[in-house]
N, C-alpha and C positions, 0 to 999 in steps of 0.2 A: 771496197776490199772487205770481202769480211768469211770467215768460214762457217760453212753449214754444221752448226755442230748446235742445235735448241736444246733447250734446257730438259724437256720432256716433252711426251704429245702432248699435256694438256695447254702446255702455255703456249701450243702451236694452236690448238685448236679455238681457244679462246679469241685469240688474234683474228681467225678466220669467223668470229660469230657473224661476222662477214660474208664335245664325247673328251677323253682323257684315255691314253693308255701307260702303261707301266705299273707294277705295284711300289710301294712305300716302305719302310720301314726305320725303326726309332732310331734317332740322332744319340748314340752314345758316343759321342766325338769326345776323344782328350786332349789336352791344352798342355803345351809344351814347346820348349826353343828347341829348335834345329838348326843345323848349320849348312843342309846339301843346297842345289840351287839347281833349277831349271834350265837356266841360261848360262854356255861355257863363257860369255864374255861378263858375268855379272861381277865378279870380284871388284873392277875398274871403278864399273856406274853406279852398282850397286847404292840406294839413298841410303842402307844400315851402313855403308862404308864408308858413309860421308865422315864428317866431321865428327867426333863423339860428343855426347851431349854431357854436361856435368849435371850430378846432384841438382834438383831444381831447388829451389828457396822456399822456404815456409811461405811467402809473401807472395807465392803463385798456387802451391798447392793448397793451402791450408785456407784460402781467398772465398768469402759467401758471396753467392749470388744475387744481388737486389731486385728479386722478380718486382715488375710492379706491371702499370697498366701501359699498353703499349701504345704511341702516338703514332699519327697520322705521318707521313715523309712525302717528299714532292711527288713520289711516284706513286701512290697506293691510300688510299683511305685506311685509318686505324680498322684493327680487327674487331671483332667482338668480343664480350667479355669473359668468354672462355683463356682466350689467349694472355700468355703475359712474356714482356720482354727483361729482356738484362743484358750485364756486360762482361765479356771476360777479359782481365788481363792475361797476355801472352805475352814472349820477350819477342823483341823486333826480330833477334840476330838466334838463333838454339843453339850458333856454337858458344855464345855467350848470355846463358838462361838468368845471371843476374843483372846485366847489365839494362838499356834500355827497353822500353817494352812500347806496345800498340795495344788496342783494343777490337773484341770482336762483339759484332751486335747480335744476340742471340733470341729466340723465339720460342714457346712450349705452350701446349695445354696439358693439365694433368690428368692421369690416365681415370678412366671413370670407374672400372670393376676394384672388386677388392684384395683380387689374386694379384698384383703387382708384381710384374718382372722388372722394371727399372727404365731406362730410358730409348726412346729408337730414335738414332739419329739419319736426319734424310739431309741428303746435298741432290741437289734437281741438275749440275750437271753444269757445262755452257764450254767451257770452264767462262766465270760470271753470272751466273744468275744468281737471285738475290733469296737465300730462303728464306731469310724473315718477311718477304713479301710475298711468295710464292707459298709456304707453307700453310697459312688459312686458310686456301680455296683450294688447295692440296687433301687436307683434313676430313672431308667429305666421302672423299676415293676412299681414303683408308682408316674410317670409320670403327670397322672390327677392330682393330690392331690397337684402338686407344682403351679396348677394354681391360689390357692388362699392360701397355705401355707408355710412358709420358713422350707425345710427340714434339720432338725437338729439330729445332734448323737451327742456320745460323747464316751468315753476313764471310764468308771467307774474306782473308786479309787481302786487300784489293779491292773489294768490291761493297759496291754502294755504301752502306752505315758502318764498314769495315774501313775507313778508308780508301773508298771508292776512288780511283782514278777516271778522272774526264781529260783524254787529250787535246781535245781542240772543240771549241765551242760549234752552236746550231750553225750558225752563217758557215762556218768553215766546211762541217761535214756536208752541207749541201752542196757547196761548191763543190766537193770534192766526189759527187756524184755523177759529174760532168769527164773524170778521169775513167778514160778504156782498162776496162781490167784484162784486157787482152789485144795487148796493141800490138797495131799492124805497120805501124812505120817506125824512124829514129823518133823521130818527135813525140810521137805516143807514150814509146819507150821510156824515153829524158821523162815525160811528165809521171809515170807509173812509180819511177823510181825516188824520185822526187818525191813524191806524196809520199807514200813511204816509210821515206829518212825524215820526212818533217814530224808526221805519224808519230815516233819514235821518239825522237823528240822532245816533241809536245809532252806524253806520256813521261820520260825523266824528269822533266820540269814538274809535274803534277805530282809524282809520287814522289819525287826524294828519294831519302835514305831505304824507302819502303820496294822500291823499285826492286830491288836484290833480294826481298827475303818477302816474294811470291808465289814460291814455285809450290809445285802440288809435293813434297815433303814436308818444306813449312808447317801447310796445310795437314796434314799425318799428323805430326806433331803435335799441333793444335787439337785436334782429336783426342788424342792422349792425354792431355789436362784437362780437355773438358770432361773426359769422361771419369775422372778424378775427382773435379770439382763438383761434377754432378753426385757422386757418389755409387757409383757404378760400378762391379770388379771388374764385368769384362764390357767391351763393347757392342751394341747391336746395333748392325746399320744397314739406310735402304738406302741407296746408290744408284740413279739412272744415269744414260748418257754417260758424260764425262766423270760423273759420281762412283763410275765403275772403276775406273784408272784409279782415281782417289784410296776408292775402299781397298783395292789391289792392293796401292803401295802401302797403304795402312797396314795392311794383315801382314805384308814384309818384314816393315820395319818391328811389329808388335805382338807377332802370331802366340806369344802367349796369354794376350788380350783380347784375343777375339771372340767374340760372342756368338751370335747367329748377325749372318751378314746375306743380302742379297744385292746382286749386281744385276742391273735390268735396261737391257740395251745399251749392251756391253761393248767398250771399248776394246779392236786389237790390240791389245801389250805386246805385239812381236813385230809390231807396224813401226817404223820411222815415218818422218815428214814425208817424201815419197810414197811409202806407201798407205800410209792413212789416207789422203789423195787418191789414191789408186783406188782404194775401197772404197770411199764416197763416190766416186766417177760411177763404178758398178751398180753401188746400191742404189745411188738416184736415178740412174738409168732402168736398174731392174723397176722401180716404182712406175717410172714412167711406161714403162710398158705393160705394167698389171693398171694403170689408169688407164689408158690407149687401149686396148684389151676390154676394159669395161665398159665403153664409150663405142663398142664393136666397128674399132679400126685396127687394121694391122701395124703391130709396135713398128717394123721396120717404116712404112710408110710414113706414119702418123709421127714418129721420131726425124726424119728429112722434113715432113712439112714446118714442122716447130723451127728446125735449123733453117731453114732458109726463111723464114717469118724473123729469127731473129739478125742472121746476114742484114735486111734489110731495113731492121731496127739501126743497126750498127753504122750503116751510110746514112741514115738519115731517121733520128729519134721521133717516136710517134709524138703529137697533140696530146696533151690534156684538158679535162675539166678546170685544173685547178691550174691550167696557165703554165706550168713545169711540164719542161721536156721526159719522158719516156725513153730513156740510155738502154742499148744493147745490155748492159750490167744491171740495173732496175730490172728489164726484163727477165731475164732469167734467176732474180733474187725471188719475183713477182713469181714465177715460175715451178721454184722450190717450195715454196714456205707450203700452200697443201699440200703438197705432198710427205707432211708429216704425220698427215693423219685421213685417211677414207673419206672421214665427213666434209674434207675441205678439195676434195674432188670436184662435187657442180660448179664450184666458184671459179676453178681452173679452166671449166671446159666456157662458160660466160667470157672470162676476161681470154681468153685465146680466140673465140670466136669475133668480139668486142677489136682486140689486136688487128687481127686477120683483116677488119674493115675501117683500119686505120687511126684507131681509138686507143690509146693506149690507159686510159681511166683507172680501168677495172685492174689492171696489173700493178699499176705503180701505187695503186691502192692496196695490194697484197705484199708490196715489196718494202710501203712504208709499214706495215704492221710488223713483216721482220726485223727491218732497223727499230722499231721501236720509238717509233715518227707520229706524235701525235696532232692535231687538227691545227695547231696554236706553230709547228713547226719545232716544235721542241725534241731532240729525240734523246733516247734514254745511252746508258752507257755499257749494256750488258760489251759488245764487243770491244771497248776498249779494257776490261779487266780482263777479257777471253784473250786477246792479244799480249797483253803484258804478261798473264802467266806462263801461256804456253810459248812465249818465246824465251822465255826463264826455264823454263822446261826442255824447252828439244837444244839440241847441240848441233842439228845439222842446218848447215844453211847451203843451199845446192846454188849453183852460177848460174849465169845468165846460160851458157854454153850447153850445160848440161843440162838446164829445161829447155831449151829448144832444141835437143836431141830426144829428149824422150815426148814433146809435144805429138806427136803422130801418133805413139800409142794411146795417148791418153785421149784425142780424136777419135780412135777405134773403138776404143771404150764407149766413148758417148760426144758422139756428134755436137748434143746440147751443154752436156757437163762440164765435157773434160777440157776443152781449151779454159773455164773458167779456173779447173781446178788445178793443171798443170801449172799453171802462169802462178797461182796463187802459190805453189809450194815455193818460188821465188823472191814474189813480195811483201808477203806476210811477215818475216824477220830480218825482211832487209835491212841492211846497215843499225840494227839495233844495239842501241847503246850497251846491252849488259848479254855478256857469252852466255848459253845455252848450258845445262847440266848433263842431260844424259840421252842419246841416241833412242834408246827406248826405255822404258820405266819397268825397274826390276819388281816383280811381284809372287816370284815364289816365297810360299808360307809356309815351309815342313813344323809341322806337331800342332798346325791350327788346327779347328774341326770343320765339319765341312762347310763349306761356302755353295752357297746357291747362284749359280749364273744363268740370268734366262734372255733366252734369244728368238726377237721376231724376226720369221721368215721375209715378210717383206718390210724389214726396216731400210730407211733410205738412208740414214744419216749413220748410222753405224749397226753397219751389213751382219746378218743373223752368223756368219763365220765367227764374229769376231768371240762370240759366248762359248763356243768350244776350246779355241786358242786361250782365252783368258781360265779354262778350267783346267788346263794343260799343264801352263805356266804357274798356277796355282800348286800342282803340284799333286800325286799319286794319293789317295784319299781325302784330298781335299775342296778340289774343283768338281761341282755338280751338275749338269746342265739339263735346262727344262726347256723344251721349245714349244714353239707358239707356230703353228700354220694363221700368220694372219699379216695386218699391213700395219704401217703406221709408225711411227718412231715409238719402242717400247711396248711389252706387252703387259704389264699390270694395270690393271683399272680402266680395260681398253674393250671391255666383253666379252672375255674368256672366262665363263666360271671353274673353267679345268684348271687356270693360269692362279687365279685368283683365291679360289680354293687350295689351291695346292703351296702357294707362297703362303697364305696363311695358316694351313699349320706348319709349317717349318715353323713363322714366327712364334706360333701362340704355343705349338705344342713340339718342338723341335723335333716334327718327323720330319725325316730328310727323302724324298724322292728318290727313286731308283734312279740312276745318271742315264741321260738320254730319254726321259718322260717326254712324250710328245704328247700336246693339247693342241686339236683339230674343229 
């Protein structure tokens, strides 16, 4: 069971290695705390309305980061000499800032130029993606930004080197791959829900007290402490995928501290658990249609063919060269991964052709890439952290009866992906040990300067419509939308000079594009 929200298109592409319109204007945005809200229901669920944070002790605000050489980790080699690592101390519980603390792993590369603006924080999404591991590989993509910014990222609480949660071992993970994520019988339903409950208990045992303190709101507060300790008056930020939700929550909590924020591959903040699943169902089907058209196939006929293949695999999993079986769930995951980047489409063609001939090896390799399984059978924990964070955020817990009523609509949206994402709404946080915090995140940020949201019309995981909805929720004169008519997850660094130059001008010179500018 996995939600399909990879942290960046670069991550997906790495795993696979298997003309502009509009005018610009200078940014003269003013900062200042506001009291309005774009959501009628904000008062009850707003993070800003949560427990008031007391004044922070000097032991936190005056701490000095001990930057030094980065060490290799179990999942990534040590980066080059330009990169430095440090540890930031933050409150375990932001309602008790003078109480127990936890630690966040950080990484940076200092600005090269003399006209330094400050730090530029990056979050690559997930939730659950490791910024410490990802930042060095993304550094070349954003190298022009390093002329005026220190490039900074971190592992959020509950992720990798910051108390990363491993909810089960490798053998348990592999065994769970046999669980049918679209159960067809009472016995399969029982196994599905038992696995979900077992996973939650494993997370609670591994995370301990941290389990209740890894929310997006907690991490947004961590970011503001990070800003202070780094010595920045304003927070400059680049959020991708889930990182856009985090950026929106930060802007809501601290509008007076917002500097220049870029939100790329935008999560729709108006969508609840079911709404997100519906959005992704549409998004992945849209990407699949584009892929099928690129191969000369009729999208409807091609979709029916793939859906038929998946039904046959559900009845009889395919053999692979590894000796493992390709289940229906693994097959869908293998189809999902190459849709994150147009560069992955040829691998999807090859894998589907091989599967039609009765061999699931290539689809299994793609699924293993998504599930972070290496050749030795070791799995990464991004999805573990993702689940711990998202189930603490999301209050909604759809019932089995509600889900079964909705399944026909999901299947209508996509015969390939609908069933899986529909069932995911009831299984992902089933019997979760910790209650969720809100139905949808509050991101209204009255008084903040212009925030740039970037949407890609071919994005499967965070469909394009989320960029406009985020801009609307941020508020009048705050949210600014930049559109790219492209393919894959995310826009910046994916081949559009128009997108890259517009984002660079905003971050480096404060030039705000016209709201609605389109890059094609």
